[in-house]
C-alpha positions in Angstrom: 109.8 -48.1 21.1 107.9 -48.0 24.3 104.5 -49.7 24.2 101.4 -47.7 25.3 100.0 -49.5 28.3 96.2 -49.6 28.4 94.4 -49.6 31.7 92.0 -52.5 32.4 88.2 -51.9 32.0 87.6 -51.1 35.6 90.5 -48.6 35.8 89.2 -47.1 32.5 85.7 -46.6 34.1 87.3 -44.8 37.1 89.3 -42.5 34.8 86.2 -41.8 32.7 84.2 -40.8 35.8 87.1 -38.6 36.9 87.5 -37.0 33.4 83.8 -36.6 32.5 82.3 -36.1 36.0 78.8 -37.1 36.8 76.2 -38.7 34.6 74.6 -35.3 34.0 77.9 -33.8 32.9 78.5 -36.7 30.6 75.0 -36.3 29.1 75.6 -32.6 28.5 78.9 -33.5 26.8 77.2 -36.1 24.6 74.4 -33.7 23.6 76.8 -30.9 22.9 79.1 -33.2 20.8 76.0 -34.4 18.8 74.9 -30.8 18.2 78.3 -29.8 17.0 78.4 -32.8 14.7 75.0 -31.8 13.2 76.1 -28.2 12.8 79.4 -29.2 11.1 77.6 -31.5 8.5 74.2 -29.9 7.8 73.7 -31.6 4.4 74.3 -35.1 5.9 71.8 -34.3 8.7 69.2 -33.1 6.2 69.6 -36.3 4.2 69.1 -38.5 7.3 66.3 -36.4 8.7 64.4 -36.5 5.4 64.8 -40.3 5.1 63.5 -40.9 8.6 60.6 -38.4 8.1 59.6 -40.0 4.8 59.5 -43.5 6.4 57.4 -42.2 9.4 55.0 -40.2 7.0 54.5 -43.1 4.5 54.1 -45.8 7.2 51.5 -43.7 9.2 49.5 -42.7 6.2 49.7 -46.1 4.5 48.6 -48.1 7.6 45.8 -45.6 8.3 44.6 -46.1 4.7 44.8 -49.9 5.0 43.1 -49.8 8.4 40.2 -47.7 6.9 40.1 -49.6 3.7 37.4 -52.1 5.0 35.4 -49.2 6.3 35.8 -47.3 3.0 34.7 -50.3 0.9 31.8 -51.0 3.3 30.6 -47.4 3.0 30.8 -47.5 -0.8 28.8 -50.7 -0.8 26.2 -49.3 1.5 25.9 -46.2 -0.6 25.5 -48.3 -3.7 23.1 -51.1 -2.6 21.8 -49.7 0.8 22.6 -50.6 4.4 21.0 -54.0 4.2 22.8 -57.1 5.4 20.2 -59.7 4.6 17.2 -59.4 2.3 14.5 -62.1 2.3 11.9 -62.6 -0.4 9.5 -65.4 -1.2 11.0 -68.3 -3.0 10.1 -68.4 -6.7 9.0 -72.1 -6.7 6.2 -71.3 -4.1 4.3 -69.2 -6.5 3.8 -66.5 -3.9 5.3 -63.0 -4.2 4.5 -61.6 -0.8 5.5 -62.4 2.8 3.5 -62.3 6.0 5.7 -60.3 8.3 3.3 -60.6 11.3 4.1 -64.3 11.6 7.8 -63.5 11.7 7.2 -60.9 14.4 4.9 -63.1 16.3 7.2 -66.1 16.2 9.9 -63.7 17.4 13.4 -64.7 16.2 14.6 -63.9 19.7 12.8 -66.9 21.2 14.3 -69.1 18.6 17.9 -68.0 18.2 18.5 -65.0 20.5 18.0 -61.2 20.9 20.8 -60.5 18.4 18.5 -61.6 15.6 15.6 -59.2 16.2 16.8 -56.3 14.0 14.4 -56.7 11.1 11.6 -54.8 9.4 9.2 -55.3 6.5 8.9 -53.3 3.3 6.3 -53.1 0.5 7.8 -51.9 -2.9 5.9 -51.1 -6.0 6.3 -49.1 -9.2 3.8 -46.3 -9.9 3.3 -43.2 -12.0 3.8 -39.9 -10.1 2.8 -36.4 -11.1 2.7 -33.0 -9.5 -0.7 -31.4 -9.2 0.8 -28.0 -10.2 1.9 -29.5 -13.5 -1.6 -30.7 -14.5 -4.2 -28.9 -16.4 -5.9 -26.1 -14.4 -9.1 -28.1 -14.5 -7.4 -30.7 -12.3 -6.8 -28.1 -9.5 -10.4 -27.0 -9.9 -11.7 -30.5 -9.7 -9.5 -31.3 -6.6 -10.8 -28.1 -4.9 -14.4 -29.0 -5.7 -14.1 -32.5 -4.2 -12.1 -31.5 -1.1 -15.2 -32.0 1.2 -16.1 -35.3 -0.4 -15.6 -38.4 2.0 -13.1 -39.6 -0.6 -11.5 -36.5 -2.0 -9.5 -38.3 -4.7 -12.6 -39.6 -6.5 -12.5 -36.8 -9.0 -9.4 -38.5 -10.6 -11.3 -41.6 -11.7 -14.1 -42.3 -14.2 -16.5 -39.4 -15.0 -19.0 -38.9 -12.2 -21.0 -36.2 -10.7 -17.7 -34.6 -9.5 -15.7 -35.1 -12.6 -18.2 -35.0 -15.4 -17.6 -31.4 -16.3 -13.9 -32.0 -16.3 -13.3 -35.4 -17.9 -16.3 -35.8 -20.3 -15.6 -36.3 -23.9 -16.5 -32.8 -24.8 -13.8 -31.4 -22.6 -11.1 -33.7 -23.9 -10.5 -31.7 -27.1 -10.2 -28.5 -25.2 -7.8 -30.1 -22.7 -5.6 -31.8 -25.4 -6.2 -30.4 -28.8 -3.5 -32.6 -30.3 -5.3 -35.8 -29.6 -6.5 -37.7 -32.7 -10.2 -38.0 -33.2 -12.0 -41.3 -33.5 -13.8 -42.7 -36.5 -16.8 -40.6 -35.9 -14.7 -37.5 -35.6 -15.1 -37.1 -31.8 -12.0 -36.8 -29.6 -12.5 -39.2 -26.7 -10.5 -40.0 -23.7 -8.3 -43.1 -23.7 -10.2 -45.7 -21.7 -6.9 -47.0 -20.3 -6.4 -43.7 -18.5 -8.2 -42.2 -15.6 -9.2 -38.6 -15.4 -6.1 -37.7 -13.6 -3.9 -39.1 -16.4 -5.9 -37.2 -19.0 -5.4 -34.0 -17.1 -1.7 -34.5 -16.2 -0.3 -36.1 -19.4 -0.7 -36.1 -23.1 0.6 -38.0 -26.0 3.7 -35.9 -25.9 4.4 -35.8 -22.2 4.7 -39.3 -20.7 4.2 -39.8 -17.0 7.2 -40.1 -14.6 7.8 -43.5 -13.1 8.8 -43.7 -9.4 9.9 -46.6 -7.1 7.7 -46.3 -4.0 9.1 -47.9 -0.8 6.6 -48.3 2.1 8.9 -48.5 5.2 8.6 -49.0 8.9 10.6 -45.9 10.0 10.9 -46.8 13.7 12.0 -50.4 13.1 14.6 -49.4 10.4 16.0 -46.8 12.8 16.4 -49.4 15.5 18.1 -51.8 13.1 20.5 -49.2 11.7 19.0 -49.1 8.2 19.9 -45.6 7.1 22.2 -44.1 9.7 22.1 -40.6 8.0 18.3 -40.7 7.9 16.9 -37.9 10.1 13.3 -37.4 8.9 11.7 -39.7 11.5 8.3 -41.2 11.0 6.6 -40.1 7.8 3.3 -38.4 8.5 0.1 -40.0 7.1 -0.7 -39.2 3.4 2.8 -37.8 3.0 5.8 -38.8 0.9 9.6 -38.2 0.9 11.0 -37.7 -2.6 14.6 -38.2 -3.8 16.0 -34.8 -4.9 16.4 -36.0 -8.5 12.7 -37.0 -8.6 11.7 -33.7 -6.9 13.7 -31.8 -9.6 11.9 -33.7 -12.4 8.5 -33.0 -11.0 9.4 -29.4 -10.0 7.9 -29.8 -6.5 9.1 -28.7 -3.0 8.0 -29.4 0.5 4.3 -28.9 0.9 3.3 -29.5 -2.7 0.7 -32.1 -3.6 1.6 -35.1 -5.8 -0.5 -38.0 -7.1 0.8 -41.6 -7.1 -1.1 -43.6 -9.7 -0.7 -47.3 -8.9 -1.7 -49.9 -11.5 -3.1 -53.1 -10.0 -3.2 -56.1 -12.2 -4.9 -58.9 -10.3 -4.3 -61.6 -12.9 -0.6 -60.8 -13.2 -0.1 -60.6 -9.5 -1.9 -63.6 -8.0 -0.6 -62.9 -4.5 -1.5 -59.2 -4.5 -3.2 -57.6 -1.5 -6.5 -57.0 -3.4 -6.7 -60.5 -4.7 -6.1 -61.8 -1.2 -8.9 -59.7 0.2 -11.3 -60.4 -2.6 -10.6 -64.2 -2.3 -11.3 -63.9 1.5 -14.7 -62.3 0.6 -15.4 -65.1 -1.9 -14.5 -67.8 0.6 -16.5 -66.3 3.4 -19.5 -65.7 1.1 -19.2 -69.3 -0.2 -19.2 -70.7 3.3 -22.3 -68.6 4.2 -24.1 -69.7 1.0 -23.3 -73.4 1.7 -24.6 -73.1 5.2 -27.7 -71.4 4.0 -28.4 -74.0 1.4 -28.1 -76.7 4.1 -30.4 -74.9 6.5 -34.1 -75.3 7.1 -34.6 -71.7 6.1 -33.8 -72.6 2.6 -35.6 -75.9 2.4 -38.8 -74.6 4.2 -39.0 -71.4 2.3 -42.5 -70.4 1.1 -41.1 -69.5 -2.3 -38.2 -71.2 -3.9 -35.0 -69.3 -4.2 -34.0 -68.4 -7.7 -30.4 -67.9 -9.0 -31.0 -64.2 -9.1 -32.1 -64.3 -5.4 -28.9 -66.2 -4.5 -26.8 -63.8 -6.5 -28.2 -60.8 -4.7 -27.8 -62.5 -1.3 -24.4 -64.0 -2.0 -22.9 -61.9 -4.7 -19.3 -63.1 -4.2 -20.1 -66.8 -4.1 -22.5 -66.6 -7.1 -20.1 -64.6 -9.2 -22.1 -61.4 -9.3 -19.1 -59.4 -7.9 -15.9 -60.3 -9.7 -12.5 -58.8 -9.1 -11.5 -56.5 -11.9 -8.5 -57.8 -13.8 -6.9 -54.4 -13.8 -7.7 -51.1 -12.2 -5.8 -48.0 -10.8 -5.5 -46.3 -7.5 -4.8 -42.6 -7.5 -3.1 -41.8 -4.2 -2.8 -38.1 -3.2 0.4 -37.5 -1.1 1.9 -34.3 0.3 5.6 -33.8 0.0 7.0 -33.9 3.6 10.7 -33.7 2.7 13.4 -34.0 0.0 16.0 -36.7 0.4 19.5 -35.4 -0.6 20.6 -38.9 -1.5 19.6 -42.5 -0.8 20.9 -42.2 2.8 21.4 -45.9 2.9 17.7 -46.6 2.5 17.9 -48.0 -1.0 20.3 -48.3 -3.9 22.1 -45.2 -5.0 21.2 -45.9 -8.6 17.5 -45.5 -7.8 17.3 -41.8 -8.2 13.5 -41.7 -8.6 12.6 -43.2 -5.3 9.7 -42.2 -2.9 9.3 -43.2 0.7 5.9 -43.6 2.5 5.0 -44.9 5.9 4.0 -48.6 5.9 1.7 -48.2 8.9 -0.6 -45.7 7.3 -0.4 -47.0 3.7 -3.4 -49.4 4.0 -5.7 -46.6 5.2 -4.5 -44.2 2.5 -5.1 -46.9 -0.2 -8.6 -47.6 1.1 -9.5 -43.9 1.0 -8.1 -43.5 -2.5 -9.9 -46.6 -3.9 -12.4 -45.8 -6.7 -15.8 -45.5 -5.0 -17.6 -46.1 -8.4 -16.4 -49.7 -8.5 -19.1 -51.7 -6.7 -17.1 -54.9 -6.5 -14.4 -53.2 -4.4 -16.5 -51.6 -1.7 -16.2 -54.5 0.7 -12.5 -54.7 -0.2 -12.2 -51.1 0.9 -13.5 -51.8 4.4 -11.2 -54.9 4.8 -8.2 -53.0 3.5 -8.7 -50.1 5.9 -8.8 -52.5 8.9 -5.7 -54.5 7.8 -2.0 -54.0 8.1 0.3 -53.9 5.1 2.9 -55.8 7.1 0.9 -58.9 6.2 1.7 -58.4 2.5 5.4 -57.4 2.6 7.4 -57.5 -0.6 10.6 -58.1 1.4 11.9 -58.5 4.9 15.3 -56.9 5.7 17.4 -58.2 8.5 20.6 -56.5 9.9 23.4 -57.6 12.0 23.3 -56.6 15.7 25.2 -53.5 16.8 28.0 -52.7 16.4 26.9 -53.7 12.9 30.1 -53.0 11.0 32.4 -55.1 13.1 32.0 -58.3 10.9 33.1 -56.2 7.9 36.3 -54.8 9.4 38.6 -57.2 7.7 40.8 -56.9 4.6 40.1 -60.6 3.9 36.9 -61.1 1.9 36.6 -64.8 3.0 36.6 -63.7 6.7 33.8 -61.1 6.0 31.8 -63.7 4.1 32.1 -66.2 6.9 31.1 -63.7 9.6 28.0 -62.6 7.6 27.0 -66.1 6.5 27.2 -67.4 10.0 24.6 -64.9 11.0 22.3 -65.2 8.0 22.2 -69.0 7.9 20.7 -69.0 11.4 18.0 -66.5 10.4 17.0 -68.3 7.2 17.0 -71.7 8.9 14.7 -70.4 11.7 12.2 -68.8 9.3 12.2 -71.7 6.8 15.0 -72.0 4.3 12.8 -73.9 1.8 10.3 -71.0 1.5 12.7 -68.0 1.2 15.3 -66.7 -1.1 18.1 -65.0 0.8 20.3 -62.2 -0.6 23.3 -60.5 1.0 23.6 -57.2 -1.0 26.7 -55.8 0.8 28.7 -59.0 0.7 27.9 -59.4 -3.0 29.0 -55.9 -3.7 32.2 -56.3 -1.6 33.1 -59.4 -3.7 34.1 -57.1 -6.6 36.6 -55.1 -4.4 38.3 -58.1 -2.7 41.3 -58.2 -5.1 41.7 -54.4 -5.0 42.2 -54.3 -1.3 44.5 -57.3 -1.4 46.9 -55.9 -4.0 46.7 -52.4 -2.4 47.9 -53.8 0.9 50.7 -55.8 -0.8 52.0 -52.8 -2.8 51.9 -50.5 0.2 53.8 -53.1 2.3 56.4 -53.3 -0.4 56.7 -49.5 -0.4 57.2 -49.4 3.3 59.8 -52.2 3.3 61.8 -50.5 0.5 61.7 -47.0 2.2 62.7 -48.5 5.6 65.6 -50.4 4.0 66.8 -47.2 2.2 66.5 -45.2 5.4 68.5 -47.7 7.3 71.2 -47.8 4.6 71.4 -44.0 4.4 71.7 -43.5 8.2 74.2 -46.4 8.4 76.3 -44.7 5.7 76.2 -41.3 7.4 77.3 -42.8 10.7 80.0 -44.8 9.1 81.3 -41.6 7.5 81.4 -40.0 10.9 83.3 -43.0 12.3 85.9 -43.0 9.5 86.5 -39.2 9.7 86.5 -38.9 13.5 88.6 -41.9 14.4 91.3 -39.7 16.0 88.7 -37.7 17.9 87.1 -40.8 19.2 90.5 -42.1 20.3 91.2 -38.9 22.1 87.9 -39.1 24.0 88.6 -42.7 24.9 92.1 -41.8 26.1 90.6 -39.0 28.3 88.3 -41.6 29.9 85.2 -42.2 27.8 84.1 -45.8 28.2 82.8 -48.1 25.6 79.3 -47.5 27.0 79.9 -43.8 26.4 80.8 -44.6 22.7 77.6 -46.6 22.3 75.6 -43.8 23.8 77.2 -41.2 21.6 76.4 -43.1 18.4 72.9 -43.9 19.5 72.4 -40.3 20.4 73.6 -39.3 16.9 71.3 -41.8 15.3 68.3 -40.6 17.4 69.2 -37.0 16.4 68.0 -38.0 13.0 65.0 -40.0 14.1 63.3 -38.1 16.9 62.8 -34.8 15.2 61.9 -36.6 12.0 59.4 -38.7 14.0 57.7 -35.6 15.5 57.6 -33.7 12.1 56.6 -36.8 10.2 53.6 -37.6 12.5 52.4 -34.0 12.3 52.7 -33.9 8.5 51.0 -37.4 8.2 48.1 -36.3 10.4 47.6 -33.2 8.3 47.8 -35.1 5.0 45.4 -37.8 6.2 42.9 -35.2 7.4 43.0 -33.6 4.0 42.7 -37.0 2.3 39.7 -37.9 4.5 37.9 -34.7 3.6 38.7 -35.1 -0.1 37.4 -38.6 0.0 34.2 -37.6 1.8 33.5 -34.7 -0.6 34.0 -37.0 -3.7 32.2 -40.1 -2.5 29.8 -38.9 0.3 31.4 -41.6 2.5 32.8 -40.4 5.8 35.8 -41.9 7.5 37.7 -40.9 10.6 40.1 -38.0 9.9 42.5 -39.2 12.6 45.4 -41.6 12.1 44.6 -45.2 13.0 46.2 -46.9 16.0 47.9 -49.3 13.7 49.5 -46.5 11.7 50.7 -44.7 14.8 52.2 -47.9 16.2 53.9 -48.8 12.9 55.3 -45.3 12.5 56.6 -45.3 16.1 58.2 -48.7 15.8 60.0 -47.9 12.5 60.9 -44.4 13.7 62.6 -45.8 16.8 64.0 -49.0 15.3 65.6 -47.6 12.2 68.3 -45.5 14.2 69.1 -48.5 16.4 69.6 -50.9 13.5 71.5 -48.3 11.6 73.9 -47.6 14.5 74.8 -51.3 15.2 77.5 -51.6 12.5 79.1 -48.2 13.1 79.2 -48.9 16.9 80.9 -52.2 16.3 83.4 -50.6 13.9 84.2 -47.8 16.4 84.7 -50.2 19.2 86.8 -52.5 17.1 89.4 -49.9 16.5 92.1 -50.2 19.2 93.1 -47.1 21.1 96.7 -47.2 19.7 95.4 -47.4 16.1 93.0 -44.6 16.6 95.7 -42.2 18.0 98.4 -43.0 15.3 97.1 -41.0 12.5 100.2 -41.4 10.4 99.9 -45.2 10.2 97.8 -46.9 7.5 94.3 -47.9 8.6 94.7 -51.3 7.0 95.3 -54.1 9.5 96.6 -57.6 8.9 94.2 -60.5 8.3 94.3 -63.0 11.1 93.2 -66.5 10.2 92.7 -69.0 13.1 91.6 -72.6 12.8 89.8 -74.0 15.8 88.4 -77.4 16.6 84.8 -77.6 17.8 85.6 -79.9 20.6 85.0 -77.4 23.3 81.2 -77.2 22.4 81.1 -73.7 21.1 78.0 -72.7 19.1 78.6 -72.0 15.4 76.3 -69.0 14.7 76.8 -69.3 11.0 75.4 -72.8 11.1 72.5 -71.7 13.3 71.6 -68.8 11.0 71.9 -71.1 7.9 69.8 -73.8 9.5 67.1 -71.4 10.7 66.9 -69.8 7.2 66.5 -73.2 5.6 63.9 -74.3 8.2 61.8 -71.1 7.5 62.1 -71.6 3.8 60.9 -75.2 4.1 58.0 -74.1 6.4 56.9 -71.5 3.8 57.1 -73.9 0.9 55.7 -77.1 2.4 53.1 -75.8 4.8 52.0 -72.2 4.2 52.0 -72.4 0.5 49.7 -75.4 0.2 47.6 -73.9 3.0 47.2 -70.6 1.0 46.3 -72.5 -2.2 43.8 -74.8 -0.6 42.0 -72.1 1.4 42.3 -69.6 -1.5 43.9 -67.1 0.9 45.5 -64.7 -1.6 46.8 -62.4 1.1 49.0 -65.2 2.6 50.0 -66.4 -0.9 51.2 -63.0 -2.0 53.0 -62.4 1.2 54.8 -65.8 0.8 55.8 -64.7 -2.8 57.0 -61.4 -1.5 59.2 -63.1 1.2 60.6 -65.5 -1.4 61.3 -62.6 -3.7 63.2 -60.7 -0.9 65.2 -63.9 -0.1 66.0 -64.4 -3.7 67.3 -60.8 -4.0 69.5 -61.2 -0.9 70.8 -64.5 -2.2 71.7 -63.0 -5.5 73.4 -60.1 -3.8 75.5 -62.5 -1.7 76.3 -64.6 -4.7 77.4 -61.5 -6.6 79.7 -60.4 -3.8 81.4 -63.9 -3.8 81.9 -64.0 -7.5 82.9 -60.3 -7.9 86.7 -61.0 -7.6 86.6 -63.9 -10.0 84.6 -61.9 -12.6 86.9 -59.0 -12.3 90.0 -61.1 -12.9 88.2 -62.8 -15.8 87.4 -59.5 -17.4 91.0 -58.2 -16.9 92.4 -61.4 -18.4 90.0 -61.3 -21.4 90.8 -57.7 -22.0 94.6 -58.2 -21.9 94.4 -61.3 -24.1 92.3 -59.5 -26.6 94.6 -56.4 -26.9 97.8 -55.8 -28.8 101.0 -57.7 -27.7 103.3 -54.8 -28.6 104.6 -53.1 -25.5 103.4 -49.6 -24.9 105.7 -46.7 -25.3 105.7 -46.1 -21.6 106.9 -49.6 -20.8 109.5 -49.6 -23.6 111.1 -46.3 -22.5 111.5 -47.5 -18.9 112.5 -51.1 -19.6 115.8 -52.0 -21.3 117.2 -55.3 -22.3 120.4 -56.6 -20.6 122.2 -56.7 -23.9 121.6 -53.1 -24.8 122.5 -51.9 -21.4 125.8 -53.8 -21.4 126.8 -52.5 -24.8 125.6 -48.9 -24.3 127.2 -48.5 -20.9 124.8 -45.6 -20.1 124.7 -44.1 -16.7 121.1 -44.7 -16.5 121.7 -48.4 -17.0 124.2 -48.5 -14.2 121.9 -46.7 -11.8 118.7 -48.7 -12.6 118.1 -51.7 -10.5 115.4 -54.2 -10.8 113.0 -54.4 -7.9 114.2 -57.9 -7.1 117.9 -56.9 -6.8 116.9 -54.0 -4.5 114.9 -56.3 -2.3 117.7 -58.8 -2.1 120.3 -56.2 -1.1 118.0 -54.8 1.6 117.5 -58.3 2.9 121.3 -58.9 3.0 121.8 -55.6 4.9 119.1 -56.6 7.3 120.7 -60.0 7.9 124.2 -58.5 8.5 123.0 -56.0 11.0 123.7 -57.1 14.6 120.9 -57.9 16.9 121.9 -55.2 19.3 122.9 -51.7 18.4 125.2 -51.4 21.3 128.9 -52.0 20.4 131.0 -53.9 22.9 133.8 -51.9 24.5 137.3 -53.4 24.1 138.9 -54.6 27.3 141.5 -52.3 28.9 145.1 -53.2 28.3 146.8 -55.1 31.0 
């Protein structure tokens, strides 16, 4: 047989260029061949296309969800506790309950630690009864209209006076509230613990509504980013913003009048604003009295000063004016707006909240103070000239813009370090021994730290499994194409296609699955994430970006372009490993002999098996002896779970390799055990075809003479082969002489 001579690689390239023409013509051929292959096996193409599209879709959506997970958890925490990074209150051991914000502002944190620490504002928070004037007895509206021109229009709501006597006297109580129980003398009198407003706006059967009133500095809170969705601006004087739930309970709308009834207990609140002002009056009056007693005007007086004279001259020092232990302030406020939600200003659970402006609160309280209480008249003037920022219940400090950057991490420890680094400087600059610091958002995020961790791990496992399945599926489809088109590939190689052309053909077939799947998968993932973002916003009132994150796009692109390349490596190697002679001889068996060669490593060749094994063991040792203790000591659960996931994948791969090595031995063991456990009697098939030598010799049947054992046939064929001459040509006899 003549052997088929193969041109060298350079000659093959020349033939290929001659047969396939230019690069453009070869590209057209490759594209046409790929399209023909796709059209001839539509089902296989749909399987590969679906696998690639699923990987692109899941990876893009999953990574976008993971990228937005910190933002989602931050928005949920802000909606639950408010957009407050640091909340400062007076330390409990100091005995004080209020803070002087003016000293904080005058000291200016910027001069101490920088401009990034100037985003702060004060607040005054108190609980009060709130009622709508429209829900009160008609006498209340009449009394309010009658006192509209009074210097202090809310005076009708206090004790009976010239303005309120016809409304709140004892004779009118029975007509106002017939269900009230009479006293021992049979007369129905007003409860002394209630003012006229409470009598007219409540009864024994209708309790007053409690509200949480927040006095805020609107401009400062807008600057510091406290309430990004807040659009009401500065609250007008003598006005209030009500939560929609509180407005529904009261039945009020914008423009209606409400009354906030504040109970002041000076003994229970030693650091209250009124006690502070009254103590100031007492101190000033005491100093003036002591100065007068040491002066010549007192010693040289024509008539001696009596105690009553001193009490009239110095009422606060002599105890004539004493601060009432408890009194009420009825504050009339007009509804300026309805809050649809907390808007990040306060906790979402506080659905009965009301907002007033801090800058005008002192004047409003001074005007609403009971004019019939003589002891508080001087307090009224002092209160009207002061600022409520000196008596703040709390001071809120926020991170500098962009404020959310320290929270954009899936690791809770990193978030805590970022925020603590900021808050520790603020507390130290203001006096850590006088303040109690709270981080509402960080404390709320602590409850979700494990959820984000396990979510990321589970989604990474899903992406890994889908990518592996996609690689395996495309590899199988390409291998089927290699096995079924061996002769076709051999023909193209014989016509001049180079090995580079074979590589390009298989890569083009692999990308025929991946590129359309990538385009469709990205479009479907963008649509799905857009719908998911809208659904999440409608259900939680937390807005996130509806666009895929850059991390999701990058991961989907890498997987979409890497999967076909990885899948085509083995088929390309298989196709190039088939010789041209074996590819063209379709009648021959595809099985080839196994060649075993033993080589000495004296020539310095690199053993890649040893390199891979050593690298694997080195990585395993690094994971176990460095990263694992590091994760345990630092309590980094993300790193710990990723280590366990890597060890799990390595264990599964090791078990798979072990199973492949023991497969043949286990099969032989099963066959041996099954044959030993069965019956020893020969089967009818074997008994009919096998005859003993004795029976065959005695029977002399034709079948016995024709049957030969395999060994005898093999020996005869070998003898004939040995007797055959080496050359088929017979030597001609010499011509006779």
